[in-house]
C-alpha positions, 0 to 999 in steps of 0.5 A, spaced: 462 472 491 456 475 487 460 480 483 454 485 482 454 487 490 460 492 492 464 488 497 466 492 503 473 491 502 478 490 496 486 487 498 491 490 493 497 486 492 503 490 488 507 484 486 514 484 482 518 477 482 514 475 487 512 467 484 515 464 490 512 469 496 505 469 494 502 462 493 503 462 501 501 469 502 495 468 498 494 462 502 494 465 508 489 472 506 484 466 503 484 462 509 482 469 513 477 471 508 473 465 510 472 466 517 470 474 515 463 475 515 463 482 509 465 480 502 471 481 500 476 481 493 483 480 492 487 484 486 495 482 485 497 486 480 503 483 476 509 489 475 515 487 470 516 481 472 520 475 469 519 469 475 512 467 473 509 472 478 502 473 472 502 465 472 502 463 479 497 469 481 493 467 474 492 459 477 490 462 484 485 466 480 482 459 477 480 456 484 478 462 488 474 467 484 474 473 488 482 474 486 483 478 480 490 479 476 491 485 473 498 485 469 502 492 468 508 491 465 512 498 466 516 497 472 514 501 479 510 500 485 506 507 484 503 505 478 502 497 480 498 500 486 495 505 483 492 500 478 489 496 483 486 501 487 483 504 481 481 497 478 478 495 486 470 496 487 471 495 495 469 500 500 475 499 503 482 499 500 487 496 503 495 496 499 498 490 502 505 487 501 506 480 498 510 478 504 505 479 509 510 482 514 504 484 517 499 478 519 493 478 515 488 478 521 491 485 523 487 488 517 481 488 522 484 494 525 483 498 519 476 497 519 470 500 522 469 500 527 476 502 527 476 506 521 470 510 523 471 517 521 477 516 517 478 516 511 486 513 510 489 508 516 497 507 515 499 501 519 506 504 523 512 499 526 513 505 530 511 507 537 510 502 544 503 499 542 507 497 536 512 490 534 518 489 530 520 481 530 527 479 527 529 486 524 537 487 525 538 493 529 541 496 522 536 496 518 531 499 523 537 505 523 535 504 516 528 506 516 529 511 521 534 515 516 529 515 512 523 516 515 527 523 518 528 526 511 521 525 510 519 528 516 523 534 515 521 536 508 514 533 507 511 529 512 511 532 519 506 527 522 506 521 520 513 516 524 512 511 518 510 513 511 513 507 508 510 501 512 507 497 505 500 496 509 495 502 507 487 502 508 483 507 503 475 509 503 473 509 497 472 516 496 479 517 498 481 512 493 478 515 487 480 521 489 487 521 490 489 515 485 486 519 480 492 524 481 498 519 483 504 521 479 510 518 483 511 511 480 517 509 485 519 509 492 515 516 493 508 515 491 506 514 499 509 520 501 505 524 495 499 521 496 499 522 504 503 529 502 495 531 498 491 528 502 493 532 508 493 538 503 485 536 501 483 535 509 482 527 509 483 525 516 488 520 516 490 516 522 496 511 524 495 504 526 500 500 530 501 493 527 506 487 529 511 487 524 516 482 522 522 483 518 523 479 511 531 478 509 528 479 501 527 486 503 529 490 498 530 497 501 537 500 500 539 506 505 543 510 500 540 510 493 533 510 497 534 516 501 536 519 495 531 517 490 526 520 496 529 526 497 529 527 489 521 525 489 519 530 495 522 536 491 518 533 485 512 533 490 512 539 492 514 542 485 507 538 482 504 542 488 505 548 486 504 547 479 498 545 481 498 539 478 494 535 482 487 538 482 482 534 480 481 534 471 476 532 466 481 527 464 483 524 470 479 517 471 
């Protein structure tokens, strides 16, 4: 990829202890990108791993120059995503879970012309046009409980804020991630909460999603953490902490 030319697509992969899942996922992404007519970049953000994730990613990057590796020592998916999205150069910037539970081929549904007139597109596993494959019923119920909490306390308009696949235009990414403050489970809600209040146009995109038995979701702990972080988000908004200042970015 010519580094002097802005890529259309940036794929940002937060990676904590993903040494096993990352190589096959990067291979699938590479095979997909080779079929596309636009320029792309992939940014792997290693996040406090202890299994050699950074080394695995760097080895892949040695033979794939469009791949960059960033290391964020402090643990937190929100921190990793923020670092990757602000380092990205693409006109469209896609958050992508390392497990590729959404087939990478579906990323085309988050790009023009599907993305025309929208600032943010978020994947949803809910609704008749989406498909969940291999997910145990109890896991689905856990996800719906978390989403019910979010709808009741923060964001009524979305059925699946926590799916790990989201696209932001360059302008929206640089605006929102500059003021993002949450490092934990609530960062998705925080970004959408701010985006709604700033008038960004947001679209839900139904996807096919494959359950991964290595999922780290915890019903009670994650639900309590989400409630705490939503309370913090609302408090931050009232205090004006999401207003952009000269020192931001």
